[in-house]
Phi, psi and omega in degrees: 000137180273165175302318182296317179296316179296316179300317179298318178296330181273347181078032178226168179283151179298323181294325177296315179296318179297316179294325178296317180298330182259004180078019183265008179260123180292322182222117176237101188295162182297325179297317178296315180297314180295323178293317178300313178299317180299314180298325180276357178085025180239168175223180180228133176242147176249124180230151179299140179286327181213134174218163181287143175283122185254171176298322177301320177298316180297316180295318179295319179297317179297318180297317178298321180295318179291323178295328181289339181256011171104011176160174182268133179279140179243000000 
């Protein structure tokens, strides 16, 4: 797919897409970015960068470790 074809599918100009690829766009709004991702078959998720390790995390980690060795320990 060419830049021009992708830009047309996204509803933006080819020059805007070209400048975005090279970091030359001062402002590339979230709608444009989400549309570009959608056309390319991707999405975006927001996850916390850092969170506390909880008891639930420890239990899940322990369960995964036991499943990896062939069963649940009693």
